N, C-alpha and C positions, 0 to 999 in steps of 0.2 A: 398875418391879422395882425396887428397893430398889439405893443407890449402891454394894454390896458384894454378891457372889456369892461362896457358899462350894461345895467340890464336893458337899455333900449338898443345893444346891438349885440347881441345875442336870442337863439333858440332855447336857450339852456335855464331851468327855471332856477336861480340862482339862490343861495341861503339869504342873502341880504341884498334885497333888490336896489339900495340907495347907495350901495359898494361899489365902489371900482376895484378889479381885480387883477391882478398884474398877471399877465399872458406867460406861464413858464415853460420853453422850450424844451429842455434837458436839466439832468443833474449830472454832477464831477465831485465825486467823493462826499465832501460834506457841503457842497454849494449848488444853488439852485442860479440856472440861469433863464434870462426872460428870452420873448422872441426879439427884444428891441437892443439885447446885447449886456444888460446891468447882472452882475453878478450879485448875488446876496449868499452871505454863509449862513447856514441853518442853525439853529443853537436850540431846534425845539422839534428836532427829526421829523421832518414834513409837513409841524405845525400842530398835529395831533400826537407826541410823541410815539412813532411808529418806524421811522426808517432807521433802527439802532445799526445798523450797517453801512448805512451813507447808499450811495449813486453808486448804479454803475458797476455791479458787483458780479465779475467776468464766472463765477461759479456757478452763482444764484441763477442769472438766465441762462446757461446752458444746462443746469439740472430742471431750471423749465421747459427750455426747447426740445430736452429728450426726453422728456416725460410727455407732452404733447406730441409729442413725434409718435408714439404708441398709443397712449388712449389720456383723453385727458380729462373724461368726465363720466360715472355713471353715477345710480342712485344707489345707495350705500342700503335700503329697504331690503334690494336683491344681491347686491355682490359687494367683498370686499380687496382689497387690493395691496401688492406687496408693497408700497411705500407706504399705506396707511399701518400697517400690521408692523411694518419694522421703525415707524415714526414712535407711533403710541412704546414700543418697546425700549427703542432709546429713550426719548423722554421723560418717562418714569425710571431709568436706569440711571439718567445723568444729572437731571435738575429736580426729581422728588419723588424720590425711592419710598419714603415714608404712605405716598398715594397705590391706589391698586389697580385703576381703571381711570380710560380718558377718553371722553366723548367730544370729537371734534364739529364744529361750529365754521361760521362764515366770518366773524368778528368779536366783538367787546356788549356789543348789547346783547346778542342771540345768546354770548356766550354766559351774562348774567342771568336770563330769563331761562337758559335753560337749567342754570344752577338752582334759580327758585322753583322754578318745577320740579327738580329732584327732592330739593328738599321738602315740599310738600308731598311730594310719591311718598317719601320715606315715611313720612309719620302714616301716611295709610295704609303700608304696606303693614306697620308693626301693629295693628289696627288703634290707630288714635287719631278718626280722622273730623274729629274737631281742633284739630291743628295746624291751620292756616297764614295765621299772622305773623308777620317779622317787624320786629324791631329794628330800625337802624339808625344813625346818627342821622342828626335833620339836613346839617351844611354837606348837603354829599352829592353824587351826579354818579348814576351808575348806567343809565346809557336813554335811549328816545322811544324804546317801546312802551307801549303804555304797560305793562308789566314792569319794568324797570323804573318810568317815570314815577310808579307809586313808592319806588323804594327811598324817595328823598323826601325831606320837609318843608320843600320850597315851595310857596303858591307862586312867585314869579317862574320858577319853570315849568311848572305842572299845568299855571293856565296856559288856554282856555279848554284843556282838556280834563280837569278834574273831573269831571262827571262821571269817565270812563277807568277812574281808578281806583284800585284796590284801600279800603281805610287800613292803615299800616300804624304803626304807632313809631315814634321818633323822640330822639336824647340830643338834647344843645351838644354843642361840642366841645371837649375839655381845652381849651385855647389859654392861650397868656389872659386873655381879655374875662373872658368869664369862671374860666375854671380851671387851673393850673395844675391843679391836683390831681384831677381824674375823678374826685372826692363826690362833687357833685351829680356828674355825668353818672355815676354809681346809683345814689339816689334815687335818679329819674329813671334809670332802669330799674328798682325795686319798684317804683311805682306803676312804670307802664305792664311790670310783671303781673300785679296783684290786681290792674284793670283788666288786661289780657285775660285773666280767671283758666288759666290754663289752655289756651289755644294757642299758644305762638309755636308756630314752626323752627324759626330760626332767626337769631341775631346775623345782620347783614351789612359789613362794612370795606371801605379799602386800612389795611392794614397802615398802610401811609399815602396820603390822598394826593390826589395827580389837582384837576380842575378846578375842584371847588373850595381846596383849601391846599396849594400848593405844599409839596414836600414835608404836609404837617403827619404826626403820629401821636396819638394820646401817651399820658406818660406808662409807665409800666405795671404801679399800681392799679389803672384801668384794666388792663387786661389778665392783671391775676384775679379783679374782682370779677370778670366776665365768665373767667372759666369756672371759678366756685360758683358760679347763679346757673352755668351750663351744666353743670352736676347735680344741683340742687332741681333745674327745672324741666331737665328735658328737651331741651330745643338741641339744636346746632346752631355751629358758628361756621357761615359761608363769607369768605374771605372774597374781594373781587380786587383780582392782580391784574387787570387787565392791560394796567401800565405799569405796574412796579413786576410783575412776573418776568421771570428769564435775563435776568442780569440789571434792569435800570438802576436797581439802589445797591448794586456791590453785592450779591448775592443769588442764589436760582429763583428763588422765592423774598419775598419780603418776611412772608411769616417766618424766614431761619431765622428772621432778627430778633424773634420778640418772645415774650414769655406765654407762649400759648399756641397752641396746635390746632389748626381750622378742619373743620370734618369737609366741606366742600371750598375747592378754589377755582375761579374764572378767571382764566388767562385769555391774551389774546395780541394786539400790537404787534409785540417784536416776535413771535410767531413765525407771521410772515414777511415781517422786515421791509414791508411794501410791497412784495414782489409778487404777491397774492392774498387776498380774503382769507385771513385763519385765525381763528381763535379754540379755545376748547373748554372742558370742564374736566376736572380733577377728583374723585371722591377717595375717600380710606375706604377699607374692606370692610368695616361694619355698614356701611351708606348701602355700597354695592350686594353685600349678603343678605340685606333686608329686601330686597329688589327680589335676588336669586330666589328666597327662600320663601315670595309672596308670589304675585301674579308673573314673574320673569316678564315683564316688559317695561321698557322704554321707548313707548313706540314715538313720542314727538319729535319732530326736527326738520330740518330745513334744506330746501334740494342740493346745496352744494356739500352739505356735510361730508366730511371724510371724504372727498373725493380725489382721485388721483393724482394730479396738478398741484393741487394746493398742497399736499399733503407730502410730494416729494419737493415741492419749495421747502416745505414746515423744516423738514429733514435735513435740506442742502443748508438753511441757517441755522439750523443744530449743531451740524457737523462745524461749518465756520467759525461758529462761537466759540465751541470747544478746542480747535487745531489752532487757532489764535489767541486765544488763552483771553477773551473778551472780557467775563466776568470777575474773573479777576483783575485785570486791568482796571475796570469802573472803579471796584473797591479799592484800589491800591491810590489810582488818582482822584478818587473823589472829594478825601476829605482836603486837599490843597487845592481841589479846584472850589470848593466851598470857601476858604478862605480866601484865596485871591477875588474872588465876588465880594465877599465881605469887605475886605481890604479897597476897592474899586466902589464899592457904594452906600457900606454901609454909614458914612458919615453926615451922608445926604439929611434934610431935616425932613423929606419924605419919607424916610424909608423908618418902620419901624423893628423889621426882624429881618435876617438873612439865615434862611433855614434850609436844610438837604441833608441828602445820603447818596450814596453813589453822584450819579450823573441824572438825578433829580433835584433842582432846587427852586424854591421859591423865595419870591422877594414882597414884605408886605408892607403897601405902601399905606400913608396916616396924614393926615390933615396938619402941616407944617405949624400952623398955630399953638396947636397944645401938645403935639407927637403923641398922638391916643386917635383920638378920632375918627369917625368914616372921612372919606374925602367928597365934598359935595357931589351927587347923584347927577347934577346937573352939569357938571364939569368932562362928562365922560372919560375917565381916565384911562382908562382900558385904551378905549381907541387910540387916543392921544398918544401911550407908550406905545403900540404896534406901529403905528403911521411915523412916529418919529425914528423909532428904532430901523423901522422899513429905509427909511431916507437913508440911516446911517449905515445901510449894508446888512442888515443883521434881520432874522426869524426869529421873534419873541411871541410867547403866547400871555396874552393877558385875562383877567377873568375881573368880573365889573359885580360881586352880587350883594349890590346895599340893601336893596329893596326887603331882603329876605332877614336883615339885620342880625345877622351873626359871621359876619364877613364881611369887609369894606376891597377896595381895588389892589390886584396882585399880580405878579409877576412872573412866571414860570418858562424853566431852562433845563430844555432837557435835550443834551446835544445825544453828538452818536456816538456809539461805544467804541467808533474806531477813530473815533476827532483824535488828531495828534496835539502835542503842548502845545504846538504854533497855534493850531484852529483853536483850541480853547481861547489861549490868550487875545487873539483876537477876537472870538466871541463877546469876551469880557470888556476888553477895550473899546467896542462899537458900543454893547449896551450900556458902558458906563457914561461914555459921550453924550447916548441919547436922554437918559435919567436924567442928566445934568442940565439938558435941554428943558426934560419932562417939569422939572423942577423950578427953573426959572420962570418958565410960564405958568403954573399952576400959581406960584406966587402972585404975578401979576395980576391973574384972575381974579383971585383971592382979595 
């Protein structure tokens, strides 16, 4: 096949019908190689912040092959397996000892959907069936299922599926643009709790955002205020750590860096590291014990939940992270990476803010004419950034949410944990060169 595939030359139903897709043939370390031999350094872990160990890791491939040779699949309604049992024990011991149980699923959307169901079931089992609603930040993204789509407050993302979605409540983000102190968000939270009149089951959010607000987290005052209201009103706090979980921000969970402890945590992406579809939901003991003392059932699930093949891969990924000290590496190298990125692009007139923790970095773009306004929607700056970055041999991921009125064009960098110093330098150098070209094109268009 050729190096680029268009929608008129494929039987695949592509995500964007007007986008030509480069045809990737293989991966080597942190490099992607297309079928026509072009090499692109991957600064966003496969484009979706997944391939945290890079490509072609022999021990992960061997673990998958060995388990597939024994048994790859059975339905967890009927059986369990040594890989699933060992993985659950080790995951809680190493990454989240404060959690009591883990339910394995196939990916991030399923993890968040399962966390939502668990929060609802917890309230029902405690004798409060009127509690079903969720409060969450409006500028967010938690997945593509009907349950998870309802967790954000963005009509541009929800349409045309809004008629199918639950009527949850949302608060504005506490960004520099609207609410740098977090106090306005707490006032909105109070109004939402009053409006809900005792029907709130959970507050659902990313502790550090990814796609919707790359590398952003509210100030500590917000988290402390949220914790106070949880105790007063009886709802659960659910963290979507599908991106941040297991090392991305320099700790096993992003929650470990915040002054609040979640009741339920959804994880994904880095669990399988791109070698198997894998996610999970972890809960604290009081959540598990509510179901244990009640119906004794949390029955809903998915076909591949906890299958031997995927959990064997997950165990091998976790072992590799521990043996190579990768979470420590991300924590130690993260501040320098952010400083280098700031030095490389921070002086550009289209850059308003460079932020991040660990290997999750965000660059917020603005109109250069005033240094603060959203860039015009019709410029499609997200597509421009991704295209020019690719032409410079680096893969980044950009977002374009102006239609929701809460955030503008942003770029996300999320390199693999195994990236060498030279890899990281090349990523920043190529991205900086690309963003300089983007700025010139934007200025010319304006």
